[in-house]
N, C-alpha and C positions, 0 to 999 in steps of 0.2 A: 504494500500500500504506500501511497505517497504521504509524506509528512510535510504539509504545506506545499509550496510551489517547488517543482522540480528544478534543482539548481542548474541542470544541463540545458533546460529549455528557456529560451529568451521569453520575456514577458510578451513581447510581440515583435514580429519582423518590422522593418521600417516600411510601414504601409504607404508613406508618401512616395517611396520608390516603387512599391507594388502598383501604385496607380498609373505609373508610366508604361506598364506593360499593356498588352492587348486587353482592353476592358471587356470586350465581348467574350473572351475566354474566361475571365474571372467571374462574370455573372451571366450564366446562360439565360437566354431570354427569347421570347418570340414577339417582342414589342418594338423591334428595330431600334434599339437604344442608340446604335452608332449613327443614326441619321438625325438625332436630336441632340446637338452639342450642349445646349443649355440644360436639358434634363440630365444628360450624362454628367456634366460638371456638378450639378446639385447632388446627384447620387454618389459621385466620387467624394464629395465633401462629407456626406452622411456615413459612408461605409466605415471609415476608421473609427468614428464614434460608436457605431454598432459593434465593431470588433472589440473595442475597449470595454463596452458594456458586457459583451459575452465573456471576456476574460475575467472581469470582476464579479459578475453575478450569474454567469452560466454554470454548468456542472463543475463543482469544486474539485480541483486537484486531478482531473482526468484529461486535461487539455492536450497532453502529449501521448495519450493512449491511441492505438490504432483500433478503430471501431468498424465493424462490418455493417455499413450503412447503405440505405437506399437513397439514391440521389435522382432527382428529376432533371433530365437534360432536354426534354421536349414534352409535348402534350400527347404524342401518339403512343400507341400500345407498346412500342419497342423502347421508347426513350423515357417514359415517365417514371420507371422504376429500374434504375441501373444500380447494381450492387457492387460493392468493393470496399476494401479497407481505406479509411481516411481518418486523419486527425481532425477533430471537430472544428478547430479554428480555420482549417483549410477546406471545410465543406463549401461547396459551390451553391450559395443561396440564390437560386434563380428566380426570375420574374416571368410567370407564365399566365396567360389568359386562355381559356377554352376558345376553340375556333369560332370566328364570327359567322353568324347566320344572317345573310343579307335579307332574308324574308321575315326575320323576327319582328313581332309587333308587341306593343304594350299589352300585357295580359290581364290587367285588372284596373279598377278605379275609374275615375272620371274621363280619362283619355284612352280607355280600352279600345284596342284595334288600331291605334295610330302608330307611326314609326317610333321605334326606340331611339333614345338620345345617344349620340356619340360625344356630345359636349353637354355640360350641365346648364340647364336654364337658370338664369340669374336668381330667380325667386326661390330656388331650392338649394342654392349653393351652401348656405350656412347649415341647413338641416342635414344635407347629405354629408357634409364634413363632420358633423357631430356623430352621425351613425358610423362612419368609417373610423373615426378616432376611437369610439367606444369599442368597436370590434377589434381594432388594432391593439388597443391597450391590454386586452386579455391575453394576447399571444406571448409577449415577454413576461407578463405576470406569472403565468404558469411555469415558465422556465425558472424564474426566481423562487417560486414556491418549492420547487423540486430539486434545487441545486445540490443539496447534501445527500440525496438518496443513493447516489452511486456507492458511497462508502458502505451502505448496509444492504446492498442488492443481494437477493437470495441465490443468485446464480449469474454466470456470464451471459446467459440467454436473456435474463431479465434486465441486466445492466444495459445490454445492447438495445433492448426495446425502450428503456427509459431514454437513452441518448437519441434514439430515432425520433421519439416523440419530441424531445427538446429541439433538435435541429430543424424539424418540420415546423414547430411553432415559430422558430426564428425565420423560416422561409415565409410563413404566413404574415409575420410582421413586415418583411420586405414587400409582400404583395400590397399591403395597406399603405405602406410608405410610398411605394411607386405611385399609387393613385393620388395620394396627397401632393406629391411633387409634380405629377404630370398635369393635374387638373385644378389645383387650388392656389397656385402661385405662392406668394410670400406667406400667406396664412397657412397654407399646407406645409411649407417648409418648417415653419415655427412649430406646428403641431407635431411634425415628425421628430423634431428635437425633443419635445416634451415627452414623447413616448418613451424616451430613454432616461428621462429625469424623474419620473414617478417610479416608485418601487413597491413591490408587494409588502404589506405590513408596515410601511414607513409611517411614522407618527405625523410627519409634516407633509409628505407628498405620497399618500397611498395611491394604489390603483383605483380606478374609477368605480368598479363594481365590488361589493363587499366580499363575495365568495372568493375573489382572487386576492384577498388579503388574509385568508385563512392559512395558517401554517400546515404544511404537509410534511410530517416528520417521520412517518412510517409507511411501509409498503401496502398495508391494508387500506390506508387512506388514499394512497396513490392509485390503487386499483379502483376504489370507489370514485375518485375524482375523474379518472379517464373513462369510466363507464357512465357516470351520471353528469358530470359537469362538461366534459367534452361532448356529450350527447346534446346538451343545451347548445354548444357551439355548432353542432351539426344543424340544428333547427334554425339557429340565427343565420347561418350561411345559406340554408335553403330559402329562407325568407328574402335575403338580399340577392340571391341568385334569380329571383323573379323581378328585380328592379328594372325600371324603365331606363335607367342609366346603364347602358350596355357594357361598358368596361368594368363596372362593378359587378354586374351579373356574371360576366365571363370569368372574372377573377375568382369569385366565390364558387363557381361551378368546378373549377379545377382544384381549389382548396379542398373540396369535399372528397376527392379521390384519396387524399392523404389523411383526412380526418378519420376515415373508416378504420385505419390501422390503430389509431389511438383508442377508439372504442373497443376494438378487438383485444387490445392489451388489457383493458379493464374487465371485459366480459370473461375472457379465458383466465385472467388472474384470479378473479373471485371464484370461478369454477374450480380452479386448482386448489384454492384454500379450502373450499367445501369438500372436495374429494379427499384431501389429506385428513381433514377432521373426521370424515366418515371412516377412513381406514383405521384411525386411532380408536374411534368408538367401537369398531368391530373387534379390534385386537383386545381392548379392555373389557368388552362385554357390558358396557354401560354408556348412557347418554349424559351422565352427570357432568356438568360444566367444570366443576372443580377437578374431577379426575382427568378430564380432557386437557385442562391447563397443566396439571402436574406432569402430563406426558409430553408437554411442549407443543401442543396444537392450539388452534383458535376455536373455542366453542361456538356453536351456532348462534346462541343468544347474543354473543358479542358481535358476530357478523351482522346480525339484525340491527343492533344499535348503531353500528357504523353506517349501515345502509340508510337508516332513518335520518342520520345527521346529514349525509352528503346529498341525499335525494331532496330533503326539505330545503337545504341551502341552495340547491340548484334551481328550485322552483321560483325563487324570488328573482332570478335573472330574467325572467320573461316580463317582469313589470306587473303593474296593477291590473286587476281583472277588468276594470273600466278605465279606458284611457283615451282622452281626446287626441293625444299625440299619435297613438296607433291609428286612430280614425283618419287623421290628417295624412300620415304616411301612406295609408292604403288609398285614400281618395286621390292623392297626387302622384301615385304610381312609384313611390320611393321604396317601399318595402311591402311585399305581399305575404300571402299565406304559403307555407311550404307546400310544394306540389300543387300549385294553384290550378293546374289543368284538371285536377280531380273534382273540382267544384263546378256545379252547373251555373251558378250566378256569380259572375266576376265583377259585378257592379256593387252589389250588396247594399243598396239603398232602401230596399223594401223588406228587409229581413230583420227579425228580432232574435235576441239571444237571452236565455233565461239563466240567471245566476242564483245561487243560494248564498245569502249573506247573513251575518249575525242580526238577530232581532233586538238586541240590547237587553234581553231578559233571560239570557242563558240558553237560548235556542237559536233557530234560524228561520228565515223567511225567503220566499222567492222574489226576484226582482227582474223585470224585463228591461233590456237596454237595446239600443240599435246595434245591429251586427257589426258595423264598422268600429264602434267603440269597444267591441269585445275581441278584437283581433289578437291581443296578447293571450287571452284565455283560450281562444281557439287553437293557437299554436301550442300553448301549454298542454292542452288536452291531447294533441297528437304526440307530444313528447312523452306524456305519461303512458300512453299505449305502447310506444316504442320501448320505453324502459321496462315495462311489464313482460315483454317477450324474453328478456334475459332472465328475469326472476323465474319465469316459467321453466326455462332451461335448467337453471340451478335446482329447482324443486324436483325436476324429473330425476336428477342425479340422486337426490336425497331419497325420493320414493323408491327408486330402483334398488337402493341399498337396504331398503326395508324399514325405514324410520318414518315416523309420523310428523316430525317437525317440518314446518313450512316457512320459508321466507316470504315477506310481503312488503309491498310499497305502503307507506303510511298515507293517510288522506292528504289531499292538497291543502287542507285547512291547517294541518299540523305544523306548529313552529314557524309560522309565517311572520316576516318582518315588513312586508310590502303588501298593499292591497286590502281588500275588505276584511280579511281575517288577521291582519297585522295586530299582534299583541293580544289576541283573543286566545285564552288557554283552551286547548282541546286535548283529548287523548289521541293516540295514533290512528284510530278509526274515524276521527273527525268529530267525535261527540264533544260538545262544549262541556267544560267542567270548571270548577272554581280555581282560582289561582293557587290556593292552598293545596288542593288535590294535585294540581300540576306539579307544584314544587315537591310534594311528597313522592311522586312517582317518576320524576324526570330521570333519576338514576337507573330506572328499569327500562327506559326508552332511548336514552342517548348515552354515549360513552362517558363513564365517570372518570375521575382522575386515576382511580385504581385500574380501571380497564385500560386506559391509555398507557399507564406505567407497565402493565403486563405485556401489552403489544410491543412496547419499546424494548422490553427485556428479551424479546425474541429476535430483535433486529440486529443480528450479527452478520456482517458481510461474508458471503461465500464466493470467493474469487478464484477458486481452483477449477480448472477445466474438468468438466464431467461431474462436478459436485452440485448438490442442491440443498438448500436449507431444510430443516426437518419439519417446518410448519407449513410447507406448501408442496403439493405434488408436482412432478415434472410435467411439462406440456406434452401434448400428443405428438407434435412434430416440430421440427426446427424451422429456421428461416431460409427461404430461397433454396429449398430442396437439400439443405445441409442437415446433418443429424443434430439432435438436441444438445449433445455434448461437444459440439463444434466450438472452436476458440473464437467466439464472437467478439471478444475484446482482448487485445494484446497490450498488456501494461508494461511500461519500461521503468 
């Protein structure tokens, strides 16, 4: 393991010199960077700042490791996933947009059916910039949240997956920065600088969205984050991929191809935790959580607590159930519903949406609102259904092993900090309860200090080729047709 920075590795190469080499080779792209000297200079100025940020707040102490990574070098089937060993600071963070469809039309809102925009209408400039900045801010935030996890990775396979997620979040930051530089002038350049000035959990300059200021200190949290919080990212990207601003839509469409791997890491990671726990339960002949913990595995009730925490944290990322901003985004064609083509009515002016909201007396009531104002909750509902598919898969594993325990998603009312149910105490089924009841039971529903301490006690890095931590089962298969025990990370 590395103790601090590797004395043999320079903090950074002289990137001012690196900028003099073929810039097209340094940043693979399909946006014809070489033809726009002004844009090229702006990105040349931003790149060393990004690399300094990566060195300071990216994966700690692994900058000189050779990692078997997937790099996108084009958007076609042959080039978007090219594998090979690379040191993370040398990763080629490319700028790619999905191919342009000359027949594409605005798919929703008041301008439905009209041509999409290749430039931004002036009246939507500030709003689109805010949407892009908010999305862009999440990308470096998650890298910062996860920067220490390499030290406690349960295997080289998992360490490699962590670093793959990290470099792709870096590439997604580049995607948003490209849009800011290319379409928003000085304001965009200043916003791009600020994306590197805010930091996850910083008391003075935190990240924009609260969930991205939550610390991720252990791998169970990492798997939950990549399953639930990156899935929120999927739905935000799908919404923006419907945008009338075509460069944004095309950017997000390609980002979705990479985001799928992040959710795969979470889905299979939780599955492997559950499988290992079931193996221990079978070996011991008991479901007793204390006995499972004594054997060095993660008991299923604790898995449920972490699920409750990260799912409920991610729900708030969609915003309030009733939102005039969401209505405006939809009406103006800025941000649509994920998979808008699935809906029959793309105007949504004559539809209503029914919400269940607190009645102020310990119960709830129904409230009807215009469909456009409910777009946040419509998207959240699609997200919940998508999340439940993974829970169903994990439960099949438990059922097949012969146990009655079942994991479940808590209600969308539970532990909300934004929207109609913000600050309203409920149990995980969504039943309103008193604050005293909530306080008395919270340790049964969310990870307690002792739960977190136990999980951390398991977090010892396993960096030997072919070895796996005892609290997690090995994956079913390796990466890129390589075996599970392949040397995915070569440390120096």
